BAFI-3210 file (N, C-alpha, C; in Angstrom, 3 decimals, decimal comma, padded with zeros to 6 digits):
// residues 273
n [1|2|3|4|5|6|7|8|9|10|11|12|13|14|15|16|17|18|19|20|21|22|23|24|25|26|27|28|29|30|31|32|33|34|35|36|37|38|39|40|41|42|43|44|45|46|47|48|49|50|51|52|53|54|55|56|57|58|59|60|61|62|63|64|65|66|67|68|69|70|71|72|73|74|75|76|77|78|79|80|81|82|83|84|85|86|87|88|89|90|91|92|93|94|95|96|97|98|99|100|101|102|103|104|105|106|107|108|109|110|111|112|113|114|115|116|117|118|119|120|121|122|123|124|125|126|127|128|129|130|131|132|133|134|135|136|137|138|139|140|141|142|143|144|145|146|147|148|149|150|151|152|153|154|155|156|157|158|159|160|161|162|163|164|165|166|167|168|169|170|171|172|173|174|175|176|177|178|179|180|181|182|183|184|185|186|187|188|189|190|191|192|193|194|195|196|197|198|199|200|201|202|203|204|205|206|207|208|209|210|211|212|213|214|215|216|217|218|219|220|221|222|223|224|225|226|227|228|229|230|231|232|233|234|235|236|237|238|239|240|241|242|243|244|245|246|247|248|249|250|251|252|253|254|255|256|257|258|259|260|261|262|263|264|265|266|267|268|269|270|271|272|273]
n.u [-008,083|-009,589|-012,492|-014,336|-017,197|-018,895|-021,312|-022,441|-024,782|-025,450|-027,976|-029,802|-031,572|-033,457|-035,944|-037,240|-040,124|-039,538|-040,959|-042,151|-040,702|-039,961|-038,378|-038,183|-038,027|-036,812|-033,359|-031,900|-030,066|-027,540|-026,215|-023,465|-023,146|-023,536|-025,600|-028,389|-030,590|-032,609|-034,704|-034,243|-031,716|-032,284|-033,994|-032,301|-030,383|-030,953|-029,546|-028,292|-030,482|-031,420|-029,599|-029,453|-031,986|-034,615|-034,237|-033,475|-031,180|-029,423|-029,082|-027,776|-025,459|-024,336|-023,865|-021,844|-019,788|-019,378|-020,729|-019,980|-017,293|-017,757|-018,931|-021,624|-024,599|-025,646|-028,054|-030,691|-029,244|-030,459|-031,606|-029,880|-027,780|-025,239|-022,922|-021,805|-019,077|-018,442|-019,008|-018,182|-016,407|-015,476|-016,848|-017,833|-020,542|-021,295|-018,870|-018,274|-020,273|-019,694|-017,095|-017,294|-018,966|-020,103|-021,158|-023,001|-024,710|-026,191|-027,090|-027,885|-027,891|-028,402|-027,431|-027,507|-027,738|-025,393|-023,467|-024,019|-023,236|-020,493|-019,693|-020,388|-019,278|-017,541|-015,309|-013,860|-013,243|-011,373|-012,112|-012,304|-013,352|-013,528|-012,276|-009,836|-008,715|-008,104|-006,326|-004,181|-002,953|-001,501|001,578|004,341|006,995|004,758|005,174|005,444|003,626|004,003|002,504|-000,512|-003,062|-001,603|-000,181|000,170|-001,529|-003,996|-004,244|-004,452|-006,918|-008,611|-008,223|-009,307|-011,946|-012,795|-012,515|-014,540|-016,734|-016,565|-017,428|-020,136|-020,687|-020,344|-019,140|-015,708|-014,423|-012,887|-009,814|-009,787|-007,731|-007,614|-009,629|-011,527|-009,619|-007,718|-009,669|-010,631|-008,304|-008,028|-010,343|-009,766|-007,834|-009,326|-011,320|-009,881|-009,909|-012,537|-014,927|-017,116|-019,686|-020,060|-018,072|-015,274|-015,752|-018,446|-019,719|-020,999|-019,632|-019,255|-018,415|-015,746|-015,016|-015,456|-017,006|-019,794|-023,073|-024,025|-022,918|-021,020|-019,953|-017,799|-016,592|-014,115|-012,459|-009,623|-009,027|-006,330|-005,227|-005,648|-007,169|-008,450|-010,049|-011,696|-013,032|-014,526|-016,149|-017,562|-019,060|-020,974|-024,127|-024,743|-022,249|-021,466|-023,450|-022,725|-020,223|-020,974|-022,634|-024,093|-024,207|-022,067|-018,908|-016,354|-013,620|-012,092|-009,588|-008,742|-006,189|-005,021|-002,650|-002,183|-000,487|-001,158|-003,840|-007,185|-008,028|-006,017|-005,701|-007,159|-009,676|-011,046|-013,485|-014,408|-017,000|-018,205|-020,554]
n.v [008,640|011,365|013,116|015,989|017,809|020,758|022,830|026,109|028,494|031,890|032,795|030,701|029,120|026,869|025,668|022,646|021,294|021,748|022,235|019,844|018,193|016,702|017,496|015,735|013,099|009,739|008,897|007,122|004,163|004,175|002,463|002,449|002,500|004,909|006,949|008,791|011,507|012,614|014,480|016,132|017,114|018,548|020,529|021,960|022,884|024,843|025,957|023,830|022,351|024,127|023,795|021,005|019,934|017,912|015,198|012,297|010,700|012,350|014,381|012,974|012,278|014,836|015,380|013,483|014,041|016,804|018,096|016,913|017,693|020,360|020,672|020,142|018,629|015,207|014,248|014,936|015,892|015,392|012,994|010,967|008,026|006,202|007,200|005,614|005,713|004,257|001,167|-002,308|-003,124|-000,767|000,576|003,414|004,965|007,497|008,567|006,616|006,961|009,557|009,233|007,397|008,119|006,720|004,438|005,563|006,701|004,578|003,206|005,193|007,092|005,496|004,008|001,224|-000,063|000,824|-000,333|-003,006|-003,074|-002,628|-004,929|-006,995|-006,304|-004,001|-004,384|-006,445|-005,095|-003,339|-001,000|001,595|001,336|003,394|006,715|006,598|004,171|004,630|006,751|005,497|004,236|006,038|006,890|008,203|010,663|013,546|016,409|019,656|022,541|025,998|028,096|029,847|029,224|028,219|029,171|027,416|025,208|026,497|027,524|025,172|024,182|026,203|025,835|023,268|023,718|025,429|023,681|021,861|023,565|024,212|021,898|022,155|024,306|026,722|029,967|030,607|031,020|033,881|034,626|036,115|038,123|040,192|040,129|037,791|035,730|036,314|036,291|033,655|032,322|033,115|031,946|029,233|028,732|029,273|027,241|025,078|025,021|025,443|023,949|025,085|027,075|029,265|031,702|031,591|033,703|033,858|035,173|035,415|033,411|034,971|037,434|037,501|038,488|041,326|041,680|042,919|041,732|038,406|035,675|032,704|029,774|026,988|024,420|022,122|019,273|017,226|016,115|015,345|016,388|018,784|017,576|015,522|016,886|018,293|016,185|015,256|017,502|017,716|015,421|015,983|017,328|020,024|021,372|021,011|022,489|025,115|025,277|025,019|027,156|029,478|032,190|033,026|034,663|035,056|033,737|032,626|030,739|028,925|027,210|025,203|023,651|021,784|019,835|019,236|019,645|018,226|017,195|017,848|018,736|021,518|023,167|025,823|027,361|030,438|032,109|034,607|036,826]
n.w [054,152|055,640|054,485|053,644|052,596|051,691|050,198|049,229|048,196|048,039|047,505|047,538|049,746|051,513|053,771|054,831|056,148|058,900|061,284|061,936|063,532|066,729|069,711|071,760|071,067|071,385|071,074|068,297|067,727|065,459|062,508|062,794|065,483|066,857|068,888|067,882|067,372|065,079|064,988|067,214|066,512|064,187|065,210|066,907|065,193|062,926|060,785|059,587|058,696|056,806|054,769|054,315|054,495|056,029|056,104|057,851|057,470|056,014|057,872|059,867|058,508|058,240|060,958|061,712|059,884|060,084|062,279|064,753|065,194|065,382|067,780|068,077|069,428|069,350|070,302|072,692|075,662|078,088|077,875|078,609|079,064|077,202|074,615|072,168|069,880|067,631|065,827|066,618|064,643|063,693|061,647|059,847|058,890|057,847|056,962|055,036|053,083|052,196|051,286|049,223|046,705|044,578|045,712|047,498|045,646|044,791|047,123|048,805|051,875|054,009|056,960|057,565|055,070|053,864|055,523|054,959|052,278|052,555|054,013|052,227|049,754|049,722|051,468|050,210|047,899|048,694|049,935|052,437|055,838|057,678|058,459|059,861|059,123|056,446|056,689|057,849|055,758|054,330|053,020|054,748|055,357|054,967|052,954|054,424|053,934|054,203|053,481|052,491|050,115|047,730|044,709|042,432|042,975|043,132|040,537|039,072|039,957|039,003|036,221|035,930|036,673|034,580|032,468|032,976|032,747|030,059|028,830|028,882|027,383|028,691|029,617|030,447|033,808|035,224|036,901|040,080|041,498|043,287|045,154|045,443|045,371|047,561|049,599|049,516|050,248|052,915|053,938|053,518|055,422|057,695|057,705|058,477|061,175|061,813|060,292|058,268|056,650|058,077|059,572|061,926|063,719|063,784|061,709|058,276|055,608|053,389|054,202|053,989|051,584|049,350|047,171|045,345|044,315|043,198|045,123|045,809|047,594|047,776|049,853|051,022|052,489|053,070|050,578|048,494|046,138|043,406|041,323|042,687|044,566|042,838|041,578|043,733|044,294|041,849|041,930|043,752|044,076|044,996|045,023|042,392|041,105|041,737|040,432|037,776|037,344|035,298|035,712|037,199|036,977|037,885|039,870|042,889|044,509|047,359|049,076|051,693|053,703|056,583|058,672|061,263|061,576|061,614|059,019|057,327|054,510|052,962|051,113|049,191|047,168|045,869|044,392|042,077|040,555]
ca.u [-008,009|-010,890|-012,890|-015,560|-017,674|-020,102|-021,472|-023,391|-025,079|-026,005|-029,351|-030,633|-031,662|-034,827|-036,142|-038,340|-040,787|-038,810|-041,842|-042,689|-039,854|-040,132|-037,061|-038,229|-037,949|-035,659|-032,336|-031,828|-028,707|-027,258|-025,489|-022,089|-023,139|-023,782|-026,975|-028,697|-031,995|-032,697|-035,620|-033,541|-030,624|-032,887|-034,522|-031,205|-029,454|-031,707|-028,641|-028,066|-031,732|-031,500|-028,734|-029,590|-033,355|-034,933|-034,027|-032,684|-029,875|-028,567|-028,743|-026,763|-024,223|-023,756|-023,345|-020,596|-018,746|-019,117|-021,310|-019,255|-016,127|-018,249|-019,484|-023,078|-025,022|-026,401|-029,387|-030,944|-028,419|-031,285|-032,017|-028,968|-027,248|-023,909|-022,873|-020,675|-018,653|-018,360|-019,316|-017,017|-015,423|-015,050|-017,497|-018,369|-021,452|-021,250|-017,613|-018,341|-021,114|-018,991|-015,863|-017,606|-020,237|-020,700|-021,968|-024,118|-025,643|-027,040|-027,647|-028,266|-027,086|-028,890|-026,269|-027,617|-027,426|-023,976|-022,719|-024,202|-022,386|-019,102|-019,475|-020,533|-018,482|-016,532|-014,086|-013,118|-012,812|-010,321|-012,640|-011,990|-014,567|-013,503|-011,155|-008,586|-008,152|-007,515|-005,190|-003,065|-002,312|-000,765|003,011|004,870|006,309|004,141|005,778|004,683|003,592|003,849|001,775|-001,915|-003,444|-000,450|-000,607|000,087|-002,723|-005,151|-004,327|-004,934|-008,357|-009,248|-008,196|-010,241|-013,290|-013,108|-012,651|-015,888|-017,698|-016,486|-018,214|-021,535|-020,776|-020,351|-017,960|-014,753|-014,321|-011,605|-009,222|-009,926|-006,571|-007,698|-010,703|-011,934|-008,432|-007,326|-010,749|-010,642|-007,126|-008,375|-011,339|-009,136|-007,186|-010,374|-012,042|-009,039|-010,259|-013,999|-015,385|-018,485|-019,828|-020,000|-016,687|-015,042|-016,306|-019,897|-020,245|-021,128|-018,399|-019,136|-017,780|-014,315|-014,817|-016,219|-017,706|-021,249|-023,652|-024,247|-021,711|-021,153|-018,761|-017,623|-015,465|-013,831|-011,287|-009,121|-008,598|-004,903|-004,806|-006,716|-008,059|-009,255|-011,087|-012,662|-013,867|-015,476|-017,127|-018,415|-019,944|-021,906|-025,021|-024,626|-020,968|-021,520|-024,301|-021,919|-019,187|-021,597|-023,597|-023,786|-024,175|-020,768|-017,895|-015,041|-013,331|-010,898|-009,379|-007,844|-005,694|-004,231|-002,225|-001,711|-000,394|-001,691|-005,295|-007,812|-008,131|-004,743|-005,830|-008,374|-009,910|-012,182|-013,787|-015,300|-017,532|-018,900|-021,120]
ca.v [010,070|011,952|014,091|016,711|018,689|021,562|023,896|027,130|029,615|032,922|033,116|029,509|028,456|026,488|024,813|021,739|020,550|021,854|022,210|018,519|017,442|016,840|017,382|014,771|011,725|008,987|008,712|005,809|003,683|004,036|001,237|002,510|002,492|006,227|007,330|010,021|011,929|013,541|015,560|017,059|017,743|019,542|021,638|022,727|023,341|025,266|026,230|022,552|022,037|025,008|023,283|019,576|019,465|017,216|013,762|011,857|010,192|013,478|015,069|012,172|012,448|016,118|015,301|012,728|014,671|018,199|018,522|016,422|018,554|021,710|020,666|019,964|017,447|014,288|014,028|015,708|015,350|014,988|011,598|010,101|006,905|006,368|007,549|004,944|006,434|003,398|-000,231|-003,083|-003,222|000,571|001,080|004,765|005,065|008,833|008,633|005,698|007,591|010,720|008,787|006,607|008,613|005,713|003,575|006,370|006,929|003,385|002,802|006,344|007,317|004,658|003,334|-000,233|-000,479|001,081|-001,374|-004,235|-003,003|-002,807|-006,325|-007,901|-005,910|-002,972|-004,900|-007,166|-004,115|-002,507|000,269|001,814|001,428|004,605|007,577|006,189|003,090|005,214|007,569|004,603|003,748|007,114|006,828|009,462|011,874|014,414|017,739|020,686|023,829|027,061|029,214|029,659|029,452|028,007|029,551|026,290|024,435|027,318|027,595|023,877|024,110|027,100|025,176|022,147|024,308|025,907|022,514|021,345|024,520|024,138|020,742|022,555|025,529|027,872|030,815|030,332|031,971|034,581|034,645|037,390|038,172|041,302|039,994|036,416|034,927|036,491|035,865|032,190|031,912|033,301|030,944|027,915|028,613|029,268|025,966|024,067|025,018|025,474|023,565|025,560|028,299|030,333|031,937|031,372|034,786|033,797|035,892|034,641|033,208|035,996|038,637|037,430|039,199|042,576|041,783|042,989|040,767|037,039|035,004|031,300|029,175|025,545|024,085|020,691|018,953|015,870|015,730|015,646|017,027|019,528|016,666|014,777|017,737|018,588|015,000|015,248|018,577|017,432|014,322|016,489|018,234|021,423|021,914|020,999|023,606|026,331|025,235|025,144|028,267|030,359|033,595|033,353|035,079|035,145|032,683|032,637|029,417|028,870|025,887|025,296|022,364|021,840|018,437|019,081|019,781|016,906|016,702|018,220|019,477|022,318|023,795|026,747|028,096|031,594|032,513|035,885|037,194]
ca.w [054,408|055,883|053,485|053,935|051,544|051,885|049,215|049,640|047,328|048,902|047,198|047,546|051,045|051,774|054,937|054,538|057,199|060,165|062,441|062,185|064,448|068,175|070,344|072,851|070,574|071,880|070,038|067,651|067,550|064,049|062,160|063,269|066,939|067,423|069,193|067,150|067,320|063,951|065,311|068,111|065,763|063,295|065,995|067,486|064,148|061,734|059,665|058,914|058,000|055,640|053,711|054,079|054,636|057,276|055,996|059,002|057,059|055,668|059,120|060,549|057,747|058,630|062,321|061,778|059,081|060,489|063,548|065,921|065,414|065,685|069,130|068,072|070,168|068,503|070,868|073,903|076,751|079,223|077,664|079,339|078,301|076,637|073,198|071,524|068,693|066,461|066,067|067,014|063,577|063,323|060,442|059,971|057,751|057,260|056,207|053,890|052,054|051,637|050,630|048,032|046,141|043,696|046,571|047,998|044,544|044,684|048,407|049,613|053,082|055,096|057,558|057,495|053,704|053,618|056,236|054,206|051,095|052,970|054,394|051,088|048,587|049,947|052,089|049,174|046,903|049,267|050,443|053,845|056,666|058,502|058,057|060,491|058,325|055,249|057,106|058,167|054,531|053,673|053,314|055,250|055,805|053,972|053,002|055,125|053,271|055,200|052,887|052,205|048,724|046,862|043,357|041,513|043,276|042,785|039,080|038,586|040,224|038,031|034,914|035,964|036,677|033,238|031,602|033,198|032,185|028,603|028,391|028,824|026,606|029,580|029,519|031,531|034,913|035,302|038,237|040,784|042,402|044,236|046,130|045,695|045,664|048,961|050,490|049,548|051,014|054,327|054,284|053,568|056,726|058,720|057,797|059,110|062,596|061,945|058,955|058,131|055,872|059,072|059,945|063,359|064,532|063,721|060,549|057,050|054,846|052,357|054,735|053,671|050,321|049,303|045,900|045,310|043,405|043,645|045,591|046,167|048,191|047,964|050,719|051,100|053,304|053,004|049,231|048,453|044,896|042,731|040,599|043,651|045,138|041,779|041,423|044,853|044,087|040,691|042,297|044,755|043,346|045,400|044,562|040,928|040,683|041,813|039,400|036,453|037,336|034,166|036,134|037,787|035,996|038,517|040,836|043,725|045,100|048,509|049,459|052,921|054,240|057,960|059,100|062,616|061,533|061,469|057,652|056,683|053,249|052,984|049,826|049,098|045,951|046,040|043,088|042,040|039,260]
c.u [-009,417|-011,210|-014,203|-015,917|-018,866|-020,148|-022,535|-023,545|-025,836|-027,486|-030,281|-030,581|-033,136|-034,876|-037,372|-038,838|-040,160|-039,719|-042,347|-041,883|-040,223|-038,791|-037,028|-038,172|-036,695|-034,634|-032,325|-030,369|-028,471|-026,400|-024,055|-022,001|-023,464|-025,271|-027,257|-030,202|-032,116|-033,600|-034,948|-032,456|-031,160|-033,363|-033,413|-030,278|-030,208|-030,813|-028,350|-029,305|-031,858|-030,696|-029,039|-031,030|-033,531|-034,807|-033,063|-031,294|-028,915|-028,158|-027,662|-025,418|-023,540|-023,156|-021,972|-019,472|-018,379|-019,517|-020,530|-018,063|-016,527|-018,878|-021,000|-023,435|-025,862|-027,810|-029,486|-030,144|-029,227|-031,778|-031,156|-028,453|-025,888|-024,008|-021,666|-020,337|-018,583|-018,720|-018,028|-015,965|-015,005|-015,711|-018,143|-019,222|-021,380|-019,981|-017,713|-019,154|-020,397|-017,758|-016,142|-018,957|-020,891|-021,582|-023,201|-025,157|-026,618|-027,777|-028,141|-027,369|-027,572|-027,734|-026,312|-027,244|-025,951|-023,104|-022,824|-023,314|-020,924|-018,803|-019,471|-019,580|-017,285|-015,227|-013,220|-012,578|-011,718|-010,806|-012,383|-013,276|-014,647|-012,288|-009,825|-007,902|-007,490|-006,266|-003,960|-002,328|-001,449|000,721|003,501|006,372|005,726|004,788|004,863|004,779|003,310|003,067|000,331|-002,150|-002,242|-000,857|-000,768|-001,171|-003,973|-005,338|-004,867|-006,436|-009,116|-009,322|-009,210|-011,687|-013,685|-013,223|-014,046|-016,934|-017,716|-017,315|-019,684|-021,723|-020,828|-019,061|-017,015|-014,794|-012,946|-011,125|-009,334|-008,832|-006,697|-008,709|-011,048|-010,748|-007,981|-008,403|-010,810|-009,451|-007,384|-009,348|-010,734|-008,457|-008,233|-011,048|-011,179|-009,306|-011,760|-014,602|-016,856|-018,500|-019,955|-018,548|-016,498|-015,609|-017,826|-020,520|-020,311|-019,788|-018,168|-018,578|-016,277|-013,983|-015,719|-017,011|-019,205|-021,774|-023,772|-022,927|-022,020|-019,858|-018,870|-016,448|-015,312|-012,596|-010,915|-008,631|-007,175|-004,430|-005,950|-007,690|-008,984|-010,361|-012,122|-013,572|-014,930|-016,554|-018,083|-019,360|-020,953|-022,806|-024,870|-023,363|-020,946|-022,339|-023,544|-020,901|-019,767|-022,651|-023,209|-023,664|-022,842|-019,761|-016,483|-014,883|-012,074|-010,786|-008,396|-007,460|-004,800|-003,913|-001,653|-001,668|-000,955|-003,216|-005,930|-007,805|-006,948|-004,889|-007,180|-008,475|-011,140|-012,280|-014,731|-015,693|-018,208|-019,418|-020,437]
c.v [010,621|013,004|014,720|017,590|019,490|022,589|024,867|028,147|030,637|033,122|031,912|028,844|028,151|025,573|023,952|021,082|020,641|021,683|020,830|017,732|017,698|016,580|016,300|013,327|011,040|008,811|007,278|005,413|003,423|002,796|001,246|002,654|003,806|006,421|008,681|010,258|012,994|014,726|016,605|017,825|018,827|020,765|022,553|023,327|023,736|025,588|024,954|022,158|022,873|024,468|021,836|019,073|018,679|015,698|013,307|011,378|011,314|014,256|014,292|012,273|013,757|016,040|014,627|013,449|016,055|018,489|018,108|017,323|019,987|021,794|020,534|018,654|016,533|013,990|014,830|015,108|014,909|013,547|010,648|008,982|007,211|006,670|006,865|005,617|005,559|001,974|-000,994|-003,163|-001,852|001,119|002,434|005,043|006,425|009,027|007,815|006,327|008,755|010,292|008,087|007,026|007,619|004,752|004,327|006,619|005,768|003,091|003,971|006,486|006,499|003,845|001,807|-000,748|-000,270|000,034|-002,709|-004,241|-003,239|-004,271|-007,245|-007,598|-005,028|-003,476|-005,607|-006,231|-003,192|-001,147|000,363|001,962|002,700|005,441|007,174|005,083|003,626|006,007|006,707|004,115|004,796|007,012|008,177|009,538|012,682|015,800|018,759|021,990|024,903|028,245|028,839|029,968|029,380|028,264|028,375|025,462|025,206|027,378|026,285|023,728|024,999|026,445|024,028|022,626|024,724|024,771|021,907|022,267|024,445|022,974|021,100|023,886|026,784|028,675|030,520|031,406|032,617|034,612|036,043|037,462|039,232|041,077|038,534|035,517|035,072|036,033|034,357|031,654|032,027|032,215|029,537|027,694|028,523|027,899|024,843|023,984|025,000|025,223|023,902|026,746|029,515|030,490|031,751|032,466|034,830|034,491|034,968|034,508|034,335|037,325|038,635|038,139|040,421|042,731|041,978|041,912|039,392|036,368|033,542|030,777|027,655|025,332|022,559|020,480|017,497|015,428|016,220|016,375|017,841|018,615|015,923|015,645|018,110|017,391|014,941|016,302|018,249|016,253|014,709|017,528|019,706|022,082|022,038|022,185|024,926|026,388|025,494|026,253|029,276|031,828|033,992|033,684|035,061|034,079|033,004|031,269|029,525|027,435|026,060|023,893|022,557|020,410|018,182|019,174|018,429|016,343|017,122|019,118|020,205|023,151|024,688|027,300|029,227|032,090|033,874|036,144|038,456]
c.w [054,600|054,822|053,890|052,768|052,034|050,777|049,690|048,542|048,151|048,691|047,222|048,908|051,305|052,981|054,684|055,822|058,566|061,366|062,802|063,205|065,909|068,835|071,410|072,384|071,105|070,766|069,525|067,505|066,071|063,798|062,654|064,784|067,597|067,711|068,552|067,121|066,246|064,260|066,197|067,363|064,840|064,072|066,528|066,433|062,877|060,545|058,883|058,108|056,732|054,471|053,337|054,098|055,922|057,187|057,093|058,605|056,700|056,917|059,874|059,843|058,122|060,023|062,369|061,053|059,606|061,938|064,781|066,238|065,749|067,068|069,178|068,770|069,279|069,010|072,168|075,057|077,963|079,087|078,475|078,462|077,720|075,159|072,572|070,224|067,459|066,832|066,314|065,918|063,054|062,082|060,720|058,735|057,070|056,433|054,926|052,752|051,396|050,844|049,307|047,450|045,182|044,486|047,066|046,910|044,399|045,990|049,255|050,821|054,272|055,682|057,445|056,109|053,381|054,300|055,494|052,966|051,468|053,278|053,177|049,944|048,926|050,514|051,056|048,103|047,414|049,738|051,943|054,662|057,496|058,109|058,662|059,687|057,064|055,595|057,353|056,934|053,848|054,021|053,796|055,036|054,657|054,067|053,672|054,348|054,316|054,660|052,644|050,738|047,794|045,421|042,404|041,723|042,841|041,273|038,500|038,802|039,246|036,654|034,854|035,965|035,263|032,225|031,742|032,588|030,657|028,060|028,195|028,091|027,446|029,429|030,679|032,609|034,884|036,744|038,834|041,843|043,477|045,346|046,434|046,039|047,104|049,940|050,624|050,347|052,513|054,777|054,383|054,916|057,836|058,842|058,354|060,612|062,821|060,573|058,801|057,193|056,794|059,513|061,460|064,256|064,479|062,520|059,328|056,345|053,842|052,880|054,478|052,361|050,297|048,010|046,080|044,370|044,019|043,997|045,886|046,745|048,190|048,906|050,761|051,959|053,130|051,640|049,000|047,206|044,307|041,995|041,553|044,227|044,089|041,521|042,516|044,653|042,940|040,952|043,369|044,088|043,706|044,903|043,045|040,407|040,731|040,675|038,012|036,395|036,262|034,569|036,762|036,686|036,569|039,594|041,630|044,380|046,255|048,806|050,679|053,418|055,638|058,491|060,489|062,663|061,221|060,056|056,770|055,459|053,229|051,705|049,876|047,693|046,295|044,652|043,193|040,619|038,753]
res [x|x|x|x|x|x|x|x|x|x|x|x|x|x|x|x|x|x|x|x|x|x|x|x|x|x|x|x|x|x|x|x|x|x|x|x|x|x|x|x|x|x|x|x|x|x|x|x|x|x|x|x|x|x|x|x|x|x|x|x|x|x|x|x|x|x|x|x|x|x|x|x|x|x|x|x|x|x|x|x|x|x|x|x|x|x|x|x|x|x|x|x|x|x|x|x|x|x|x|x|x|x|x|x|x|x|x|x|x|x|x|x|x|x|x|x|x|x|x|x|x|x|x|x|x|x|x|x|x|x|x|x|x|x|x|x|x|x|x|x|x|x|x|x|x|x|x|x|x|x|x|x|x|x|x|x|x|x|x|x|x|x|x|x|x|x|x|x|x|x|x|x|x|x|x|x|x|x|x|x|x|x|x|x|x|x|x|x|x|x|x|x|x|x|x|x|x|x|x|x|x|x|x|x|x|x|x|x|x|x|x|x|x|x|x|x|x|x|x|x|x|x|x|x|x|x|x|x|x|x|x|x|x|x|x|x|x|x|x|x|x|x|x|x|x|x|x|x|x|x|x|x|x|x|x|x|x|x|x|x|x|x|x|x|x|x|x|x|x|x|x|x|x]
***
């Protein structure tokens, strides 16, 4: 099953070394066969640099997980040449790093090292080399939900968030049914067509709510249960920071399932002080 994660805090955005890139560098063939120019990608996507920095591996991870579906270009089109989407065995390094944070914690996001891990260990351990391979293992049919922000799913996420906060002596978050809840529900539906902290109309994700004060958003796609999405968020430093931020007091959760959308399951957390 494909999975995506992005976290955002309204007050923490830094850009590292952006001016050092040159858009004319030749693209490099990554371990999964994709041609990619990190310098060009950084120059054309300052919003990505603001969130991920200028590390080439993180930029490539963003391209494969998010940028490709958003229509972002992996390298200067004037370079020419073909753009293979995957290697002969279908290994997708960006997917592998996002799907298996335990592997990424040891090997980082370098495609060559991730491919080596898959060949030597991952295949025997039953890990999936690409999202299509995982998707093929899901027994069907899957029930179709026709509503956004199912209360039971949202309540479970809230309970799991407060359980994590309790481990660190943090006060529990209260449910915001008048603002953050509805806003998160809208956002969950929006990210099924445009997976980004920018809304489909080009505005900030925070325009979906009206709360003053500090705001934060976590989004994810592909996780099938509240426990699974919480595990993913807690294994990601940015998402974890939002969940354990002592200044937040309220939470809204959005959940949306669409069997026709690329990742089927979409999750949003909206935080407010």
